[in-house]
Residue frames relative to the residue before (quaternion, step in Angstrom):
aa qw qx qy qz dx dy dz
M 1.0000 0.0000 0.0000 0.0000 0.00 0.00 0.00
D 0.4210 -0.7090 0.5070 0.2511 3.56 -1.08 0.74
M 0.6244 -0.5629 0.3924 0.3731 3.55 -1.24 0.42
K 0.4068 -0.6930 0.5446 0.2400 3.55 -1.16 0.68
I 0.2892 -0.7721 0.5457 0.1496 3.57 -0.85 0.99
D 0.3771 -0.7173 0.5433 0.2191 3.56 -0.84 1.03
D 0.6209 -0.5891 0.3783 0.3525 3.56 -1.08 0.78
Q 0.6472 0.5441 -0.3431 0.4092 3.60 0.92 -0.85
F 0.6857 0.4641 -0.2874 0.4815 3.60 1.02 -0.74
R 0.6049 0.5276 -0.3667 0.4705 3.57 1.09 -0.54
R 0.6493 0.5063 -0.3223 0.4671 3.58 0.95 -0.83
Q 0.6446 0.5116 -0.3218 0.4682 3.58 0.98 -0.81
A 0.6418 0.5185 -0.3160 0.4684 3.58 1.02 -0.81
E 0.6454 0.5197 -0.3220 0.4579 3.59 0.93 -0.83
Q 0.6383 0.5181 -0.3255 0.4672 3.58 1.04 -0.74
L 0.6374 0.5124 -0.3291 0.4721 3.60 1.00 -0.77
H 0.6805 0.4898 -0.2892 0.4619 3.59 0.94 -0.85
C 0.6481 0.5041 -0.3220 0.4714 3.59 1.15 -0.46
G 0.8050 0.3401 -0.1421 0.4649 3.56 1.00 -0.80
S 0.7267 0.3769 -0.2156 0.5323 3.59 1.29 0.04
P 0.5960 -0.5351 0.4311 0.4154 3.60 -1.19 0.33
V 0.0950 -0.7693 0.6309 0.0330 3.54 -1.07 0.86
V 0.0289 -0.8230 0.5650 -0.0503 3.58 -0.70 1.11
D 0.1049 -0.7134 0.6851 0.1031 3.53 -1.22 0.71
A 0.2886 -0.8234 0.4726 0.1240 3.56 -0.43 1.26
H 0.8190 0.1355 -0.1125 0.5460 3.61 1.16 0.06
L 0.2358 0.7134 -0.6376 0.1701 3.53 -0.89 1.11
D 0.3885 -0.7188 0.5281 0.2312 3.60 -0.95 0.88
L 0.0872 0.8657 -0.4880 0.0697 3.55 0.90 0.97
A 0.6698 0.5151 -0.3240 0.4255 3.60 0.80 -0.97
G 0.6675 0.5039 -0.3013 0.4580 3.57 0.96 -0.85
E 0.6481 0.5118 -0.3213 0.4635 3.57 1.00 -0.78
I 0.6247 0.5345 -0.3430 0.4543 3.57 0.98 -0.80
L 0.6522 0.5088 -0.3193 0.4624 3.59 0.93 -0.86
L 0.6435 0.5210 -0.3272 0.4555 3.61 0.90 -0.87
R 0.7022 0.4626 -0.2759 0.4656 3.57 0.86 -0.93
Q 0.6237 0.5201 -0.3483 0.4682 3.60 1.04 -0.66
E 0.6509 0.5140 -0.3157 0.4609 3.58 0.98 -0.79
A 0.6737 0.4597 -0.2871 0.5024 3.59 1.22 -0.48
G 0.6428 -0.5700 0.3059 0.4103 3.59 1.31 0.12
E 0.5066 0.6527 -0.4290 0.3652 3.59 1.24 0.07
K 0.1521 -0.7495 0.6346 0.1109 3.52 -1.33 0.42
D 0.8221 0.2481 -0.1681 0.4840 3.55 -1.34 0.27
I 0.0799 0.8585 -0.5022 0.0655 3.57 0.91 0.94
I 0.6647 0.4814 -0.3241 0.4706 3.62 0.82 -0.89
A 0.6629 0.5160 -0.3065 0.4476 3.57 0.88 -0.92
R 0.7398 0.4346 -0.2338 0.4573 3.59 0.90 -0.90
H 0.8060 0.3257 -0.1413 0.4735 3.59 0.92 -0.85
Y 0.8262 0.2991 -0.1017 0.4665 3.60 1.05 -0.63
L 0.6298 0.6243 -0.3636 0.2852 3.57 0.81 -0.98
E 0.6547 0.5194 -0.3299 0.4391 3.60 0.84 -0.88
N 0.7015 0.4548 -0.2730 0.4760 3.60 0.91 -0.88
F 0.5613 0.5618 -0.3831 0.4718 3.59 1.16 -0.54
K 0.6835 0.4895 -0.2836 0.4612 3.56 0.90 -0.96
K 0.6354 0.5242 -0.3331 0.4587 3.60 0.98 -0.77
A 0.6784 0.4689 -0.2850 0.4885 3.57 1.11 -0.66
G 0.3912 -0.7094 0.4903 0.3213 3.59 1.21 -0.36
L 0.2096 0.8381 -0.4869 0.1286 3.57 1.21 0.51
S 0.2240 -0.7772 0.5797 0.0989 3.55 -0.94 0.98
L 0.8124 0.0189 0.0680 0.5788 3.55 0.95 -0.94
L 0.0756 -0.7748 0.6276 0.0142 3.52 -1.04 0.93
I 0.2211 -0.7411 0.6155 0.1515 3.58 -0.96 0.86
S 0.1502 -0.8035 0.5741 0.0471 3.55 -0.50 1.24
S 0.3425 -0.7294 0.5573 0.2001 3.54 -0.86 0.98
I 0.2194 -0.6573 0.6847 0.2257 3.47 -1.46 0.21
Y 0.0160 0.8171 -0.5684 0.0953 3.53 -0.14 1.38
V 0.1879 -0.7852 0.5848 0.0786 3.57 -0.74 1.11
D 0.3995 -0.7464 0.4898 0.2081 3.55 -0.63 1.18
D 0.6836 -0.5103 0.3436 0.3927 3.56 -1.21 0.61
V 0.6719 0.5393 -0.3137 0.3991 3.58 0.88 -0.94
M 0.6544 0.5198 -0.3092 0.4538 3.59 1.21 -0.39
L 0.6729 0.5176 -0.2830 0.4464 3.57 1.24 -0.34
P 0.6052 -0.2096 -0.7636 -0.0819 1.46 -2.03 1.45
E 0.6096 0.6507 -0.3598 0.2748 3.58 0.99 -0.85
K 0.7845 0.3505 -0.1723 0.4817 3.58 0.90 -0.92
G 0.3990 0.7726 -0.4405 0.2231 3.58 1.25 -0.05
L 0.6888 0.4759 -0.2936 0.4615 3.58 0.80 -0.96
R 0.6457 0.5108 -0.3242 0.4658 3.60 0.93 -0.86
N 0.6603 0.5155 -0.3141 0.4467 3.58 0.92 -0.89
A 0.6444 0.5184 -0.3248 0.4588 3.61 0.96 -0.84
L 0.6733 0.4812 -0.2953 0.4774 3.58 0.92 -0.89
N 0.6403 0.5225 -0.3257 0.4593 3.58 1.03 -0.74
Q 0.6083 0.5454 -0.3565 0.4532 3.60 1.07 -0.63
I 0.6502 0.5047 -0.3183 0.4703 3.58 0.94 -0.86
S 0.6577 0.5104 -0.3026 0.4640 3.56 0.94 -0.90
A 0.6471 0.5267 -0.3169 0.4511 3.58 0.98 -0.86
L 0.6540 0.5019 -0.3123 0.4721 3.58 0.96 -0.86
Q 0.6534 0.5173 -0.3210 0.4499 3.58 0.90 -0.88
S 0.6789 0.4844 -0.3023 0.4616 3.59 0.90 -0.85
D 0.6540 0.5077 -0.3230 0.4584 3.59 1.03 -0.71
L 0.6625 0.5040 -0.3002 0.4658 3.57 1.14 -0.62
A 0.4902 0.7100 -0.4195 0.2820 3.58 1.19 -0.45
G 0.7497 0.3858 -0.2211 0.4902 3.58 1.01 -0.72
L 0.6748 0.4987 -0.2778 0.4677 3.58 1.30 0.09
A 0.2303 0.8385 -0.4777 0.1255 3.57 1.22 0.38
D 0.6876 0.4694 -0.2820 0.4768 3.60 1.12 -0.54
E 0.7586 0.3636 -0.1994 0.5025 3.59 1.26 -0.05
V 0.8054 0.0783 0.0010 0.5875 3.60 0.95 -0.88
V 0.0088 -0.8170 0.5756 -0.0337 3.60 -0.85 0.96
L 0.4664 -0.6419 0.5316 0.2963 3.54 -1.26 0.52
I 0.2598 -0.7711 0.5689 0.1188 3.56 -0.89 1.02
K 0.0233 -0.8106 0.5849 -0.0153 3.58 -0.71 1.09
N 0.8104 0.0725 0.0065 0.5813 3.59 1.14 -0.58
S 0.7273 -0.4404 0.2966 0.4348 3.56 -1.30 0.08
T 0.5999 0.5600 -0.3607 0.4432 3.59 1.10 -0.65
D 0.6475 0.5033 -0.3073 0.4827 3.59 0.97 -0.89
F 0.6522 0.5336 -0.3099 0.4403 3.56 0.92 -0.97
E 0.7210 0.4508 -0.2538 0.4610 3.55 0.78 -1.04
S 0.6152 0.5354 -0.3445 0.4650 3.58 1.10 -0.66
A 0.6517 0.5032 -0.3122 0.4739 3.59 0.94 -0.86
R 0.6446 0.5214 -0.3142 0.4625 3.57 0.98 -0.86
D 0.7098 0.4745 -0.2701 0.4451 3.58 0.80 -0.99
K 0.7256 0.4171 -0.2323 0.4955 3.58 1.11 -0.70
G 0.4545 -0.7059 0.4372 0.3226 3.59 1.26 -0.10
L 0.4008 0.7145 -0.4752 0.3208 3.58 1.13 0.68
I 0.4732 -0.6230 0.5307 0.3260 3.56 -1.28 0.34
G 0.2153 -0.7906 0.5638 0.1034 3.58 -0.74 1.07
I 0.1498 -0.7641 0.6205 0.0928 3.55 -1.13 0.71
L 0.1203 -0.7774 0.6164 0.0357 3.55 -0.88 1.04
L 0.3128 -0.7714 0.5311 0.1582 3.59 -0.91 0.94
Y 0.1013 0.7663 -0.6342 0.0175 3.54 -1.18 0.63
M 0.4894 -0.6625 0.4953 0.2761 3.54 -1.26 0.57
E 0.1891 -0.7620 0.6086 0.1151 3.59 -0.68 1.07
G 0.7829 -0.0082 -0.0565 0.6196 3.51 0.39 1.32
L 0.2122 -0.7873 0.5708 0.0966 3.55 -0.99 0.89
D 0.1527 0.8158 -0.5366 0.1523 3.58 1.08 0.72
C 0.6687 0.5579 -0.3011 0.3885 3.56 0.98 -0.88
I 0.6778 0.4665 -0.3239 0.4669 3.65 1.14 -0.26
G 0.3672 -0.7085 0.5152 0.3127 3.59 1.22 -0.26
D 0.6683 -0.4223 0.3251 0.5190 3.57 -0.53 -1.16
D 0.4325 0.7046 -0.4457 0.3432 3.57 1.25 0.51
L 0.2408 -0.8239 0.5003 0.1140 3.56 0.01 1.31
R 0.5351 0.6393 -0.4118 0.3680 3.61 1.15 -0.42
L 0.6222 0.5721 -0.3422 0.4104 3.58 1.13 -0.62
L 0.5170 0.6346 -0.4258 0.3855 3.61 1.19 -0.34
S 0.6502 0.5129 -0.3264 0.4556 3.61 0.98 -0.76
T 0.6062 0.5498 -0.3501 0.4556 3.59 1.09 -0.68
F 0.6865 0.4668 -0.2856 0.4788 3.56 0.85 -0.93
Y 0.6105 0.5449 -0.3560 0.4512 3.59 1.04 -0.70
E 0.6607 0.5082 -0.3053 0.4604 3.59 0.92 -0.88
L 0.6761 0.4811 -0.2862 0.4790 3.59 1.14 -0.58
G 0.6732 -0.5353 0.2868 0.4219 3.59 1.25 0.04
V 0.4600 0.6736 -0.4630 0.3467 3.59 1.22 0.04
R 0.0733 -0.8373 0.5416 -0.0118 3.57 -0.76 1.06
G 0.7837 0.1514 -0.1446 0.5848 3.56 1.19 0.46
A 0.0313 -0.8042 0.5934 0.0138 3.56 -1.26 0.26
S 0.2193 -0.6719 0.6757 0.2096 3.48 -1.40 0.37
L 0.5741 -0.6121 0.4099 0.3574 3.58 -1.07 0.63
T 0.8127 -0.0500 0.0828 0.5746 3.54 0.96 -0.86
W 0.4469 -0.5915 0.5876 0.3242 3.49 -1.40 0.27
S 0.7189 -0.4137 0.2907 0.4769 3.67 -1.14 -0.28
R 0.5891 0.4998 -0.4066 0.4877 3.55 0.58 1.22
R 0.5071 -0.6307 0.4861 0.3299 3.55 -1.25 0.27
N 0.0197 0.7729 -0.6342 -0.0079 3.55 -1.08 0.74
Q 0.7453 -0.4172 0.2708 0.4440 3.60 -1.22 -0.26
L 0.6756 0.4988 -0.2804 0.4649 3.58 1.30 -0.13
A 0.8127 -0.0802 0.1416 0.5595 3.57 0.93 -0.91
N 0.4425 -0.6334 0.5518 0.3139 3.53 -1.40 -0.04
G 0.3436 -0.7192 0.5633 0.2177 3.55 -0.96 0.85
C 0.5438 -0.5484 0.4935 0.4000 3.53 -1.33 0.13
C 0.6505 -0.4835 0.3775 0.4478 3.59 -1.24 0.01
R 0.5966 -0.5725 0.4238 0.3697 3.56 -1.28 0.31
A 0.7141 -0.5093 0.2765 0.3928 3.53 -1.23 0.55
R 0.6744 0.4967 -0.3032 0.4544 3.62 1.06 -0.66
E 0.6861 0.4836 -0.2655 0.4743 3.59 1.25 -0.37
H 0.1499 -0.7555 0.6240 0.1317 3.56 -1.31 0.20
I 0.3282 0.7324 -0.5020 0.3222 3.54 0.42 1.31
Q 0.3255 -0.7227 0.5715 0.2125 3.57 -0.88 0.91
I 0.1349 -0.7975 0.5867 0.0389 3.58 -0.60 1.18
P 0.2408 -0.8067 0.5241 0.1287 3.63 -0.51 1.14
G 0.5559 0.6365 -0.4493 0.2898 3.53 -1.35 0.07
G 0.3087 -0.7764 0.5272 0.1550 3.55 -0.87 0.99
L 0.7434 -0.3805 0.3021 0.4597 3.55 -1.25 -0.47
S 0.4601 -0.6232 0.5449 0.3211 3.53 -1.28 0.41
A 0.6815 -0.4408 0.3604 0.4598 3.57 -1.28 0.07
A 0.6436 0.5083 -0.3230 0.4723 3.59 1.01 -0.77
G 0.6304 0.5396 -0.3298 0.4502 3.58 1.03 -0.76
R 0.6479 0.5020 -0.3152 0.4785 3.57 0.98 -0.80
S 0.6389 0.5150 -0.3251 0.4700 3.60 1.04 -0.74
V 0.6241 0.5369 -0.3366 0.4571 3.59 1.04 -0.76
I 0.6215 0.5398 -0.3406 0.4543 3.59 0.97 -0.83
R 0.6736 0.4876 -0.3008 0.4669 3.58 0.89 -0.90
E 0.6543 0.5101 -0.3137 0.4618 3.59 1.02 -0.78
L 0.6362 0.5248 -0.3325 0.4575 3.59 0.96 -0.82
E 0.6540 0.4878 -0.3177 0.4831 3.58 0.97 -0.76
R 0.6281 0.5346 -0.3400 0.4519 3.60 1.02 -0.73
Y 0.6963 0.4414 -0.2603 0.5026 3.59 1.06 -0.74
A 0.3910 -0.7240 0.4664 0.3246 3.61 1.31 -0.17
C 0.3623 0.6998 -0.5191 0.3311 3.57 1.08 0.77
F 0.4714 -0.6551 0.4909 0.3281 3.58 -1.04 0.62
I 0.2919 -0.7281 0.5980 0.1644 3.55 -1.23 0.62
D 0.1892 -0.7945 0.5748 0.0514 3.54 -0.74 1.17
I 0.1858 -0.8118 0.5455 0.0944 3.60 -0.75 1.01
S 0.3731 0.6874 -0.5248 0.3359 3.63 1.18 0.27
H 0.7959 0.2428 -0.2460 0.4971 3.59 -0.97 0.98
L 0.5693 0.5740 -0.4034 0.4286 3.63 1.20 -0.11
N 0.4819 -0.6591 0.4827 0.3168 3.60 -1.08 0.63
D 0.7083 -0.4908 0.3034 0.4066 3.57 -1.28 0.30
D 0.6398 0.5124 -0.3361 0.4639 3.60 0.95 -0.77
G 0.6491 0.5164 -0.3099 0.4648 3.57 1.01 -0.82
F 0.6011 0.5553 -0.3509 0.4552 3.57 1.04 -0.76
D 0.6743 0.5024 -0.3054 0.4468 3.57 0.80 -1.00
E 0.6841 0.4884 -0.2963 0.4534 3.57 0.93 -0.85
V 0.6182 0.5308 -0.3430 0.4673 3.59 1.04 -0.75
M 0.6742 0.4928 -0.3044 0.4582 3.58 0.89 -0.87
A 0.6499 0.5064 -0.3202 0.4676 3.60 1.09 -0.63
L 0.7085 0.4798 -0.2542 0.4508 3.58 1.09 -0.72
T 0.7161 0.4865 -0.2524 0.4323 3.57 1.04 -0.77
T 0.2615 -0.7541 0.5817 0.1570 3.52 -1.28 0.47
K 0.6981 0.4415 -0.2450 0.5077 3.58 1.28 -0.37
P 0.6866 -0.4711 0.3327 0.4427 3.62 -1.21 0.21
V 0.1876 -0.7516 0.6278 0.0766 3.54 -1.06 0.92
I 0.1667 -0.8135 0.5513 0.0807 3.59 -0.98 0.76
A 0.2455 -0.6830 0.6548 0.2108 3.51 -1.42 0.24
T 0.2924 -0.8145 0.4691 0.1762 3.59 -0.17 1.23
H 0.8219 0.0164 0.0196 0.5691 3.61 1.07 -0.63
S 0.4201 0.6597 -0.5037 0.3670 3.55 0.31 1.35
N 0.2907 -0.7581 0.5621 0.1578 3.55 -1.22 0.55
A 0.6502 -0.5171 0.3959 0.3913 3.58 -1.31 -0.28
R 0.4172 -0.7418 0.4713 0.2314 3.57 -0.63 1.15
S 0.6444 0.5230 -0.3390 0.4431 3.60 1.06 -0.57
V 0.6253 0.4908 -0.3406 0.5020 3.60 1.26 -0.27
Y 0.7722 -0.0523 0.0192 0.6329 3.58 1.04 -0.80
D 0.3758 -0.7840 0.4620 0.1751 3.54 -0.57 1.27
S 0.2933 0.7034 -0.5844 0.2785 3.52 0.00 1.40
Y 0.4724 -0.6791 0.4784 0.2947 3.59 -0.98 0.76
R 0.5374 0.5738 -0.4110 0.4616 3.59 1.29 0.04
N 0.6674 0.4740 -0.2902 0.4957 3.56 1.27 -0.26
L 0.5045 -0.6730 0.4709 0.2663 3.56 -1.28 0.43
T 0.4601 -0.6458 0.5299 0.3007 3.54 -1.12 0.70
D 0.6589 -0.4908 0.3793 0.4257 3.56 -1.27 0.28
A 0.6419 0.5251 -0.3290 0.4517 3.58 0.99 -0.81
Q 0.6537 0.5031 -0.3157 0.4689 3.60 0.99 -0.79
I 0.6261 0.5340 -0.3308 0.4619 3.59 0.99 -0.81
K 0.6645 0.5011 -0.3015 0.4653 3.58 0.95 -0.88
K 0.6390 0.5241 -0.3291 0.4568 3.60 1.00 -0.78
L 0.6400 0.5151 -0.3250 0.4684 3.59 0.96 -0.85
A 0.6866 0.4931 -0.2872 0.4504 3.55 0.87 -0.97
E 0.6302 0.5426 -0.3359 0.4423 3.60 0.96 -0.80
R 0.6930 0.4509 -0.2515 0.5032 3.57 1.16 -0.68
G 0.5530 -0.6147 0.3962 0.3992 3.61 1.25 -0.10
G 0.4282 0.7389 -0.4280 0.2959 3.58 1.28 0.35
M 0.3730 -0.7206 0.5566 0.1782 3.51 -1.42 0.16
I 0.1727 -0.7535 0.6254 0.1060 3.55 -1.26 0.54
G 0.1987 -0.7702 0.5971 0.1044 3.57 -0.80 1.05
I 0.4039 -0.7367 0.4917 0.2286 3.58 -0.69 1.10
N 0.3469 -0.7678 0.5186 0.1456 3.53 -0.79 1.19
G 0.2730 -0.7963 0.5268 0.1180 3.56 -0.90 0.99
C 0.4048 0.6742 -0.5094 0.3494 3.60 1.15 0.52
T 0.5022 -0.6857 0.4323 0.3012 3.60 -0.74 1.02
L 0.6566 0.5235 -0.3146 0.4426 3.61 1.04 -0.75
I 0.7010 0.4318 -0.2526 0.5082 3.58 1.20 -0.50
A 0.6450 0.4854 -0.3103 0.5021 3.57 1.13 -0.61
G 0.4206 -0.7178 0.4569 0.3150 3.58 1.16 -0.63
S 0.5493 0.6299 -0.3847 0.3917 3.59 1.21 0.40
H 0.4023 0.7622 -0.4409 0.2507 3.60 1.28 0.10
K 0.7087 0.4388 -0.2724 0.4807 3.61 1.11 -0.49
Q 0.7670 0.3773 -0.1922 0.4821 3.59 0.92 -0.89
G 0.3748 -0.7387 0.4847 0.2807 3.59 1.13 -0.50
N 0.4966 0.6629 -0.4142 0.3774 3.59 1.30 0.27
H 0.0264 -0.8820 0.4704 0.0072 3.53 0.84 1.10
L 0.6931 0.4642 -0.2905 0.4688 3.61 0.75 -0.98
E 0.6355 0.5406 -0.3298 0.4417 3.56 0.95 -0.87
M 0.7002 0.4665 -0.2843 0.4596 3.59 0.84 -0.94
L 0.6170 0.5269 -0.3536 0.4655 3.60 0.98 -0.73
C 0.6558 0.5058 -0.3078 0.4683 3.58 0.96 -0.86
K 0.6399 0.5333 -0.3347 0.4406 3.60 0.94 -0.81
H 0.6416 0.5093 -0.3272 0.4711 3.59 0.98 -0.79
I 0.6689 0.4948 -0.3017 0.4656 3.58 0.88 -0.94
E 0.6749 0.5037 -0.3005 0.4477 3.58 0.84 -0.97
H 0.6349 0.5263 -0.3359 0.4551 3.58 1.01 -0.75
I 0.6651 0.4917 -0.3077 0.4702 3.59 0.91 -0.88
V 0.6350 0.5235 -0.3271 0.4644 3.58 0.99 -0.82
Q 0.6524 0.5088 -0.3186 0.4625 3.58 0.96 -0.82
L 0.6730 0.5082 -0.2907 0.4521 3.59 1.04 -0.79
V 0.8607 0.0848 0.0471 0.4997 3.57 0.66 -1.17
G 0.6066 -0.5616 0.3643 0.4289 3.60 1.23 0.06
S 0.6265 -0.6005 0.3788 0.3216 3.54 -1.29 0.36
D 0.5699 0.6320 -0.3750 0.3677 3.62 1.24 -0.11
H 0.7286 0.4449 -0.2274 0.4686 3.60 1.24 -0.18
V 0.6868 0.4300 -0.2825 0.5135 3.59 1.20 0.35
G 0.0377 0.7849 -0.6167 0.0473 3.54 -1.14 0.72
Y 0.6149 -0.5215 0.4276 0.4087 3.53 -1.27 -0.41
G 0.1230 0.7543 -0.6392 0.0858 3.57 -1.02 0.91
F 0.0392 -0.9220 0.3826 0.0444 3.49 0.97 1.06
D 0.2298 -0.8078 0.5251 0.1374 3.64 1.14 -0.36
L 0.1496 0.8093 -0.5518 0.1348 3.59 0.85 0.93
C 0.1114 -0.8627 0.4930 -0.0159 3.55 -0.32 1.33
D 0.4857 0.7045 -0.4387 0.2745 3.61 1.14 -0.33
S 0.6494 0.5090 -0.3259 0.4616 3.59 0.97 -0.79
Y 0.6110 0.5298 -0.3347 0.4836 3.59 1.06 -0.73
G 0.6543 0.5224 -0.3081 0.4517 3.58 0.95 -0.88
R 0.6617 0.4989 -0.3090 0.4666 3.57 1.01 -0.78
A 0.6551 0.5217 -0.3095 0.4504 3.58 1.18 -0.53
E 0.5667 0.6176 -0.3914 0.3797 3.60 1.17 -0.43
P 0.5473 -0.6115 0.4493 0.3532 3.61 -1.03 0.72
R 0.1070 0.7876 -0.5998 0.0924 3.58 -0.98 0.86
L 0.5321 -0.6184 0.4722 0.3338 3.54 -1.30 0.23
Q 0.7770 -0.3092 0.2389 0.4936 3.62 -0.28 -1.18
F 0.5380 0.5835 -0.4433 0.4166 3.57 0.79 0.97
E 0.5214 -0.6509 0.4663 0.2951 3.53 -1.22 0.56
A 0.4928 -0.6308 0.5079 0.3183 3.55 -1.10 0.67
T 0.4416 -0.6882 0.5124 0.2624 3.57 -1.05 0.79
S 0.3535 -0.7296 0.5455 0.2127 3.57 -1.06 0.77
F 0.0592 -0.8081 0.5860 0.0066 3.55 -0.93 1.00
D 0.5929 0.6358 -0.3446 0.3543 3.60 1.22 -0.27
C 0.4636 -0.6626 0.5211 0.2729 3.55 -1.09 0.79
L 0.7565 0.2931 -0.1507 0.5648 3.58 1.16 -0.66
A 0.5338 -0.6396 0.4498 0.3220 3.57 -1.08 0.72
D 0.7591 -0.1642 0.1438 0.6132 3.56 1.10 -0.77
H 0.7429 -0.4356 0.2683 0.4317 3.57 -1.28 0.04
S 0.5509 0.6092 -0.4126 0.3938 3.61 1.10 -0.44
E 0.6684 0.5109 -0.3026 0.4479 3.60 1.14 -0.57
M 0.3539 0.6998 -0.5208 0.3374 3.59 1.21 0.26
V 0.5990 0.5835 -0.3441 0.4269 3.56 1.09 -0.75
L 0.6338 0.5415 -0.3386 0.4363 3.60 1.04 -0.72
V 0.6218 0.5203 -0.3463 0.4719 3.60 1.04 -0.70
T 0.6420 0.5245 -0.3087 0.4663 3.55 0.98 -0.90
A 0.6629 0.5018 -0.2976 0.4693 3.57 0.94 -0.92
A 0.6434 0.5279 -0.3244 0.4496 3.57 0.99 -0.80
L 0.6314 0.5232 -0.3318 0.4664 3.59 1.01 -0.78
L 0.6536 0.5039 -0.3058 0.4748 3.58 0.95 -0.87
Q 0.6705 0.5109 -0.2977 0.4481 3.56 0.91 -0.94
R 0.6932 0.4588 -0.2684 0.4867 3.59 1.12 -0.65
G 0.6699 -0.5780 0.2617 0.3854 3.56 1.29 0.30
M 0.4516 0.6776 -0.4789 0.3279 3.60 1.16 0.19
P 0.5145 -0.6611 0.4423 0.3204 3.63 -0.85 0.88
A 0.6064 -0.6069 0.3822 0.3434 3.56 -1.05 0.81
E 0.6562 0.5180 -0.3294 0.4388 3.62 0.95 -0.77
A 0.6277 0.5085 -0.3358 0.4843 3.58 1.07 -0.67
V 0.6484 0.5138 -0.3124 0.4669 3.57 0.97 -0.85
R 0.6122 0.5560 -0.3450 0.4438 3.58 1.01 -0.78
S 0.6517 0.5023 -0.3098 0.4764 3.58 1.01 -0.77
I 0.6797 0.5213 -0.2821 0.4321 3.55 0.94 -0.95
I 0.6856 0.5025 -0.3103 0.4256 3.62 0.87 -0.83
G 0.8339 -0.1561 0.0878 0.5221 3.58 1.16 -0.27
G 0.5569 0.6528 -0.3925 0.3312 3.56 1.06 -0.64
N 0.6676 0.5172 -0.3055 0.4399 3.57 0.95 -0.87
F 0.7129 0.4312 -0.2580 0.4892 3.59 0.76 -1.00
Y 0.6077 0.5614 -0.3540 0.4362 3.59 1.04 -0.72
R 0.6676 0.4861 -0.2875 0.4852 3.56 0.96 -0.91
Y 0.6484 0.5289 -0.3158 0.4473 3.58 0.96 -0.88
I 0.6975 0.4654 -0.2821 0.4662 3.60 0.79 -0.99
H 0.6198 0.5332 -0.3538 0.4543 3.60 0.98 -0.72
G 0.6627 0.5322 -0.2987 0.4339 3.56 1.10 -0.65
I 0.7398 0.4038 -0.2384 0.4825 3.60 1.18 -0.38
V 0.6519 0.5159 -0.3458 0.4351 3.64 1.10 -0.39
């Protein structure tokens, strides 16, 4: 059973979400929009997300461009470009509420007008193969960050195992992968190490000079999954000025058996805060259930993997942290202040 939230802490959490930046560092939004558009839907953000974004007080969302296995290799590049196009078309009717962030002017305009900003990043660069020239194309389209790979091997790096598995996958970056890291730093794009294996993590940290982030990973010492970070990795990220977004997948949080979703999310956050302080952790919930419902299927129900029903329940995580004794100023940083400051520094 999950923890019960007292009304006083929920009210305090709602006040923090109304008066402070709120960021979700990972959502497969662009891919879901494309899936729903291909099924004939329109106005996907407005119909499926906007109300809950507003309830959460969301200021900034980092949308991944994730290419599914079935699209690789031949259709990967087309699918990635189609995701960007789908997101842009869905945003066309929301200019007064949600905007794409490409630079500091966009960021500051969204902040000043109280709009929700969306930043694009590549969750895996499988679609470019080893052709580094394509990085400039994605940059021109608004992409401002990338991970080398998802939980699979490509021409750049080895991913970690998938969330249902517990296998240590060895192997560092390829020569092309090392070149991509240097190019991403040259473009001032953020580098995401979520889904990268441990050897790849070590090599990325040796190659980079700027802060590296994990958009949606938790603490391995709290729940033993290779999708999560070791204490040593968390410390390395923090020493470099990096950030960790707490993942809301039950299989990664470790709440899939007990149903104690809020408790486990809090334990991951509290552990990271104890290790490196509250300035290096935020929310990166990776809520996938809506994406799963959008995927084509026959006559079976999509499986639920999310700790939260939707973005409106971000407030419950905040309330739980307050109820468990975390100071309000630390919580204010965690709900968005940290990632908001980080992203403003790179656009």
